[in-house]
C-alpha positions in Angstrom: 28.3 16.2 -7.5 25.2 14.9 -5.8 23.5 11.6 -6.7 20.4 10.6 -5.8 19.7 6.9 -4.8 15.8 6.3 -5.5 15.4 4.2 -2.4 14.8 4.6 1.3 16.8 1.5 2.2 19.5 2.4 4.5 21.4 -0.6 4.1 21.3 -0.2 0.1 22.3 3.5 0.7 25.0 2.1 3.0 26.3 -0.3 0.5 25.9 2.3 -2.6 27.9 4.9 -0.7 30.8 2.6 0.0 31.3 1.5 -3.4 30.8 5.1 -5.0 33.1 6.9 -2.4 36.2 6.7 -5.0 34.3 8.6 -7.3 34.0 11.7 -5.1 30.3 11.5 -5.2 27.6 12.6 -2.4 24.9 10.1 -2.6 21.8 11.2 -1.1 18.2 9.5 -0.4 15.0 10.9 -1.0 14.5 12.1 2.5 17.4 14.2 2.1 15.6 16.1 -0.7 12.0 16.1 1.0 11.2 12.7 -0.4 9.7 11.3 -3.6 6.5 10.4 -5.0 5.8 6.7 -4.8 6.8 4.8 -7.8 4.5 1.9 -8.7 6.8 -1.1 -9.4 4.5 -2.6 -12.0 7.6 -3.8 -14.4 7.8 -7.5 -15.0 11.5 -7.4 -14.9 14.2 -6.0 -12.5 15.5 -3.8 -15.3 12.0 -2.4 -16.2 11.5 -1.3 -12.5 14.9 0.0 -12.1 14.3 2.2 -15.0 11.1 3.4 -13.9 12.5 4.5 -10.3 15.4 6.4 -12.1 13.5 7.9 -14.5 10.6 9.4 -11.9 13.4 10.1 -9.4 15.4 12.4 -11.7 12.5 14.2 -13.2 11.1 15.0 -9.6 14.2 16.0 -8.2 16.3 17.4 -10.8 19.6 15.4 -9.9 21.1 12.4 -11.6 19.5 9.6 -10.4 20.3 5.9 -9.7 17.8 3.3 -9.1 18.1 -0.1 -8.4 15.7 -3.1 -8.5 16.8 -6.6 -7.2 16.0 -9.7 -5.6 16.4 -13.4 -5.7 15.8 -16.2 -8.3 15.4 -19.8 -7.0 15.9 -22.1 -9.5 13.5 -24.7 -8.0 10.8 -22.2 -7.9 10.9 -21.3 -11.5 12.9 -18.2 -10.8 10.6 -17.0 -7.9 10.6 -14.8 -5.9 11.9 -12.7 -8.8 10.3 -9.2 -8.9 8.4 -10.0 -6.0 11.2 -10.6 -3.3 10.6 -7.8 -1.2 6.9 -8.5 -1.0 7.1 -12.3 -1.1 5.0 -12.9 1.8 2.8 -10.0 1.4 4.2 -7.1 3.5 6.8 -5.1 1.7 10.3 -5.5 3.5 9.0 -7.9 5.8 12.3 -10.0 5.8 11.5 -12.4 8.4 8.2 -13.3 7.0 9.8 -13.5 3.3 12.6 -15.9 4.5 10.0 -18.2 6.3 7.7 -18.5 3.4 10.8 -19.4 1.0 12.0 -21.9 3.6 8.7 -23.4 3.5 8.3 -23.3 -0.2 11.5 -25.5 -0.3 11.1 -27.6 2.7 10.8 -30.6 0.4 13.7 -29.8 -1.9 17.1 -31.7 -1.7 20.3 -29.8 -0.8 21.5 -30.3 -4.4 18.3 -28.8 -6.1 18.5 -25.5 -3.9 20.4 -23.5 -6.3 19.7 -19.4 -6.3 20.9 -16.6 -7.7 20.7 -12.6 -6.7 20.3 -10.2 -9.4 20.5 -6.4 -9.1 19.5 -4.0 -12.0 20.7 -0.7 -11.9 19.6 2.3 -14.2 21.0 6.0 -14.1 18.7 8.8 -15.4 19.6 12.2 -16.5 18.8 15.2 -14.3 16.7 17.2 -16.8 15.1 14.7 -19.1 14.9 11.4 -16.9 16.1 9.6 -19.9 18.2 6.7 -18.8 21.8 7.3 -19.4 23.0 3.9 -18.4 22.1 0.6 -17.1 23.6 -2.7 -15.9 22.9 -6.1 -14.4 24.7 -8.1 -12.2 24.2 -11.7 -10.6 25.6 -13.5 -7.9 25.1 -17.3 -7.7 24.7 -19.6 -4.7 22.3 -21.8 -3.0 19.6 -21.3 -0.3 20.2 -22.7 3.3 17.6 -24.9 5.3 17.9 -22.4 8.3 19.3 -18.6 8.7 22.7 -17.9 9.8 24.7 -14.9 10.7 23.5 -11.4 11.7 24.7 -9.1 8.8 22.9 -8.1 5.6 19.2 -7.8 5.0 16.7 -9.3 2.8 17.4 -13.0 2.0 21.1 -12.8 3.2 21.1 -14.9 6.0 19.7 -18.0 3.6 21.9 -17.2 1.0 25.3 -19.3 0.7 27.5 -17.9 -1.9 28.8 -20.5 -4.0 31.2 -19.5 -6.8 34.8 -20.9 -7.3 37.5 -18.7 -7.1 36.8 -16.3 -4.5 37.9 -16.3 -0.7 34.4 -15.9 0.7 32.7 -18.9 -1.5 31.0 -21.3 0.6 30.0 -18.5 3.3 26.6 -17.0 3.7 26.0 -13.3 2.8 24.8 -12.3 6.4 28.0 -13.6 7.8 30.2 -11.3 5.3 31.8 -7.9 6.3 30.5 -4.9 4.4 33.7 -5.0 2.0 33.6 -8.6 1.6 29.8 -8.6 0.6 30.7 -5.9 -1.8 33.3 -7.6 -3.7 30.9 -10.3 -4.8 27.3 -9.0 -4.4 24.9 -8.8 -7.0 24.8 -5.0 -6.2 28.5 -4.7 -6.1 29.1 -6.3 -9.3 26.5 -4.2 -11.1 28.1 -0.9 -10.1 31.5 -2.1 -11.0 30.1 -2.4 -14.6 28.4 1.0 -13.9 31.3 3.0 -12.7 33.0 4.0 -15.6 29.9 5.5 -17.2 29.0 6.8 -14.1 32.2 8.5 -13.4 32.2 9.9 -17.2 28.7 11.1 -17.2 28.9 12.9 -13.7 31.9 14.8 -15.0 30.4 15.9 -18.1 27.7 17.1 -16.7 
């Protein structure tokens, strides 16, 4: 069974392939099927953007399509950058510029007030109709550091220190975690864990 991930982000693809491997699903990206038309992400929420991308991807490809919209919500910034996380500094996907802008915005914020959460909304769309068959949201809580740490991950990972009690990796920066460690606690990993039973059932019945 092939499942289209409506994203060209290689690191997201690697994360999703790792997490969905036990289902026996072949996850493909837009480049594998000749590309997808550009989707204008004009939703006001992560869930709205994920649903739109999944719906358009399924209607174009004829494949079950999984789309995510994810980002960072910082308490001291009223939830910003939110749905604008990937283009916070103006250019989509410029991680270095986005991180630099975030650090400037929080320069005067004390350590105790730098709480934040990564959020991931997932939507799974039917291959023929584009109807949303299932959707879920995952969250991971932590705080924003004053300088980047680690060489792994992507996006805001070098600035995000995971801080939830009861986990072996709590107090560690996302960019320092292995892929499996990050998947066990990440917003995307949590969203996929909730989606997994429905994904398995729907794909088997299709």
